[in-house]
C-alpha positions as CSV (number, residue, x, y, z in Angstrom):
1,M,47.0,-3.1,32.3
2,T,48.0,-2.3,28.7
3,L,50.1,-4.5,26.5
4,T,52.8,-1.8,26.6
5,K,53.0,-2.1,30.4
6,H,53.1,-5.9,30.1
7,K,56.0,-5.5,27.6
8,K,57.8,-3.2,30.1
9,I,57.3,-5.8,32.9
10,A,58.5,-8.6,30.6
11,S,61.6,-6.6,29.6
12,R,62.7,-6.3,33.3
13,I,62.5,-10.0,33.8
14,K,65.7,-11.7,32.9
15,F,64.9,-14.7,30.7
16,A,65.3,-15.6,27.1
17,K,63.7,-13.6,24.4
18,S,61.6,-16.5,23.3
19,A,60.3,-16.8,26.8
20,R,59.5,-13.1,26.9
21,N,57.6,-13.4,23.7
22,C,55.6,-16.3,25.1
23,F,55.0,-14.3,28.3
24,I,53.6,-11.4,26.2
25,L,51.5,-13.8,24.1
26,S,49.8,-15.1,27.2
27,F,48.3,-11.7,27.9
28,E,46.6,-11.8,24.5
29,K,44.3,-14.5,26.0
30,R,41.8,-11.7,26.6
31,K,40.9,-11.8,22.9
32,T,39.8,-15.5,23.3
33,R,37.9,-14.5,26.4
34,Q,36.1,-11.7,24.4
35,A,35.3,-14.1,21.6
36,Y,33.7,-16.4,24.2
37,H,31.8,-13.6,25.7
38,F,30.3,-12.3,22.4
39,L,29.5,-15.9,21.2
40,K,28.1,-17.3,24.4
41,E,27.3,-14.7,27.0
42,A,26.3,-11.4,25.3
43,P,22.6,-10.7,25.7
44,E,22.4,-9.8,21.9
45,E,24.2,-10.7,18.8
46,I,26.9,-8.3,17.8
47,P,28.4,-9.6,14.5
48,Y,31.2,-7.1,14.3
49,S,32.4,-8.1,17.8
50,I,32.0,-11.8,17.2
51,R,33.9,-11.6,13.9
52,R,36.7,-9.3,15.4
53,Y,37.5,-11.4,18.4
54,Y,37.0,-14.8,16.7
55,K,39.5,-13.7,13.9
56,E,41.9,-12.3,16.5
57,T,41.9,-15.6,18.3
58,Q,42.7,-17.4,15.0
59,R,45.6,-15.0,14.4
60,L,47.0,-15.6,17.9
61,L,46.7,-19.3,17.4
62,S,48.7,-18.9,14.2
63,V,51.4,-17.2,16.1
64,L,51.5,-20.1,18.6
65,E,51.3,-22.6,15.8
66,N,54.4,-21.2,14.1
67,R,56.2,-21.1,17.4
68,L,55.6,-24.8,18.0
69,K,56.9,-25.9,14.5
70,G,59.6,-28.5,15.2
71,R,59.3,-28.1,18.9
72,E,57.7,-30.1,21.7
73,F,57.3,-27.1,24.0
74,L,57.5,-23.3,23.7
75,V,60.7,-22.3,25.4
76,G,64.3,-23.4,25.9
77,D,65.6,-26.7,24.5
78,S,62.0,-27.5,23.7
79,L,62.3,-30.8,25.6
80,T,60.8,-29.6,28.9
81,M,57.4,-28.0,29.7
82,T,57.9,-24.6,31.3
83,L,55.7,-21.9,32.8
84,A,55.2,-20.5,29.3
85,D,53.6,-23.7,28.3
86,I,51.3,-23.8,31.2
87,I,50.2,-20.2,30.8
88,N,49.6,-20.4,27.1
89,F,48.0,-23.8,27.4
90,T,45.0,-22.4,29.4
91,W,43.9,-19.9,26.7
92,A,44.8,-22.1,23.7
93,D,42.8,-25.0,25.1
94,A,39.9,-22.7,25.9
95,A,39.7,-21.8,22.2
96,S,37.8,-25.1,21.8
97,L,35.0,-23.4,23.7
98,I,34.5,-21.1,20.8
99,N,34.5,-23.9,18.2
100,I,38.1,-23.5,17.0
101,N,39.0,-26.4,14.7
102,F,42.4,-27.6,16.0
103,D,42.8,-29.7,12.9
104,E,43.9,-26.4,11.3
105,Y,46.6,-26.1,13.9
106,P,48.3,-29.5,14.1
107,N,51.3,-28.3,16.2
108,I,48.9,-26.8,18.8
109,K,46.7,-29.9,18.7
110,N,49.7,-32.1,19.4
111,W,51.1,-29.7,22.0
112,I,47.8,-29.6,23.9
113,A,47.7,-33.4,23.8
114,R,51.2,-33.7,25.3
115,I,50.3,-31.3,28.1
116,E,46.9,-32.9,28.8
117,A,48.6,-36.3,29.1
118,R,50.5,-35.2,32.2
119,P,49.0,-36.5,35.4
120,A,49.1,-33.1,37.3
121,V,47.3,-31.4,34.4
122,Q,44.6,-34.1,34.4
123,R,44.0,-33.5,38.1
124,G,43.6,-29.8,37.4
125,L,41.4,-30.4,34.4
126,N,39.1,-32.7,36.4
127,V,38.2,-30.1,39.0
128,P,34.4,-29.8,38.8
129,D,33.1,-26.7,36.9
130,Q,31.0,-24.5,39.0
131,R,29.2,-23.2,36.0
132,S,26.6,-25.4,34.2
133,G,24.8,-25.2,31.0
134,T,27.6,-25.7,28.5
135,A,25.2,-27.9,26.4
136,E,22.5,-25.2,26.5
137,V,24.8,-22.6,24.8
138,A,26.1,-24.8,22.0
139,S,23.2,-23.9,19.7
140,I,23.8,-20.2,20.4
141,V,27.4,-20.6,19.5
142,K,26.6,-22.3,16.2
143,E,24.1,-19.6,15.4
144,R,26.5,-16.7,16.1
145,L,29.4,-18.3,14.3
146,A,27.2,-18.4,11.2
147,L,27.3,-14.6,11.3
148,I,31.1,-14.4,10.6
């Protein structure tokens, strides 16, 4: 589904403009997934792809960082976690898998900590990972990040 189609779907849903924007932003998580793929899973190094998706992930994190300025959460009165936070938390937190330095995004870092502190989120995060070998790919990630 294209971003245009997602925008059309979002426009039909009756909710605040800020929530709609966060809903659309959540579909951009594919960029982080692509960065992960080219850094960790691709059978060969493709510097252009690594650079493109890594930089795009950084851009999207900057959008999220700006949205969180002066706010606890993404939508509404900013005092309550909403579905927009849950959806965007999953891809933003996953950016750590591609060695994003969250010190450069203090609002996101604090937002992730607030969400991770919730007991229900902790239960979800503690579900065992079916994949293994995350330590094995760490050296590949460092090697490929050196290309950008």
